[in-house]
N, C-alpha and C positions, 0 to 999 in steps of 0.2 A: 504494500500500500504506500502511496505517496501522499504528501501533504503540500498544500499551497497555503502559506501563511500570508494573508493580505494585511499590510500595515500602511495606512494612507492609500496612495495610488501605486504602491509597490507590491510586488509579489515575490515570495521566496519559496522555491520548490525544493523539497527535501524528502528523503525516505525516512527521516527521523521524526518522532512524535514529541521531541523535546526542543525547547529553545533555552540556551544557557548564557551565562555571563562569565567572563574570564578577566581576572586582574591579578597581578603579582604572582603568576604561576598557578593560581588556584582557579578551578572552574566549578561552577555550581548551576544546577537547574533553576530556572525561575518559572518555567511553564512546562507542564507535561500533559499531553492529551492521553488520558487513560482509556477512554472508549468514545466512540462516535456514533451518531445517529445513522449515518451511511455505513453500511456494512457489506461485506462480500456475500455473495449468494450462499444461502445455507446457514449463515451466522445469525445469532439471536440479536434482534433489534434492542438497542439500549439508548437512553438519553445521553447527551454529551456529558462526559465526566472528566474533570481536570484537577490537577494539583497546581497551586500558585504559591510562589515565595517571593514577594516584593515588599517595598516600603511605600507608605504614602509620601506626599511632598515634604512632610515634616520629619520623616525618617522613622515613623512607627512601623515596625514589622507587621506584615499582613500575610497570614498563612492560610491556605485552603488545602484540604486533603480530601480528594474525591468529592468535591462540592460542599464539604463541611468546613465552615469557618472555625478557626482556632484562635481568633483574636477578638477580645472584647472591643466594643465601640464600632464594629463593622458588621455588615450583614450581606447576605447573598440573595439575589433574585435569580431564579432560574426557570427556564422552560425546557422543553425537550431538546432544543437545539442551541440554547444560549445560557451562559453563566456570567453574571455581573456581580462584582464586588463593589459595595458602596460604603461610604462612611455613614455615621449615624445621622448626618444632615442630608443624606441621599446624594452627595456629590460622588461622582464616579471615580473609582480607582482603576479598574480594568474591566473590559467587556470582551468576552470570548464568544464568538458567534459562528456556528457551523452553518455555512450557506447551503441551501438546496441547490440542486443542479440548475434549476431554473434561475435562481438568483445569481449564481456564478456565471451563467451565460450572459447576464446583463452587465458584467464588469467591463472595464475598458478593453479595447481591442488588443492592446499589447499584452494583456493578461490572458484573455480568452484564446488568443493564438497559441500560447504555450499550453493552455489546458487541453486544447484539441490534439496536441502531440502526445499527451500522456494517456495511459490506459485506464488507470484507476486513481483518482485524486480526491481527497477530502479537502474542501476549501474552508479555511478557518480565518475569519476576519477579527483583527484585534483593534481595539480603541482604548483610550484611557490616558491617565496622567499618573505616573508612579516613578519610583526610584528602584534601581537595581545596583547594588554596590554604590559607587560614587557617581553613577550616571543618572541624569534626569531624562526620562522617556516621556514624550508626549506624542500621541497618535490621534489624528482626526481623520476625516474622510478623504483628505487630499494629501497630507504630508505626514511623514515620520520624522520627529525631531529627536536626536540624541545629543543632549546638552544643546549647544548652539548650532549644530550641524543639521541641515534638513535634507531629506531624501524624497524624491517624487518621480513618478513615471518610470520606475525601473523594474526589470524582471531579472532575477538571478536564479540559476539552476545549480544545485549542489554538486560539488566535485569532491568534497571531503567529508568531514564529520558533523554535518548539521549546521544549524544557525547558532552563532555565538556573538553576543554583544561584547564589545571591548572599548577601551578608551580611544582606540584608533578608528572605531566605527563598527560595522557589521562584517563578520567573516562568514563565509559559506563554503 
């Protein structure tokens, strides 16, 4: 199974269900897709299930384990295809949304062209405002910001070990 992680107007194609953060020689997961709504034929249908390990803008650690929040002052809203972590005032930390095939077909052409090349892809859209390590991440519908660097309209296909956020930007 392959994954297309959509962040802003960017798409990152990978065979890994994990996005990580690396700094000072250490690497840790900040997002893991445990199970998806879209499944291979014959598999049991399940709702989207994720693990998340980020911080809010103030640096408060926010942990989610298979959609169960482990941090006071935050809550989870979920549907079959979406998991959102919010602060107590309902401001968004992170939104993980598995797109249907129909919704994915409506993405920008530079993304759908790559989707058409792949056999089996689960499309996950990320939005939010959070910290991982020393990095401030902000993702809206158009751009991905990593600290002061912005990314838009790119498609990257994995050649190595998955998606990794670093001080130098994104590695794939």
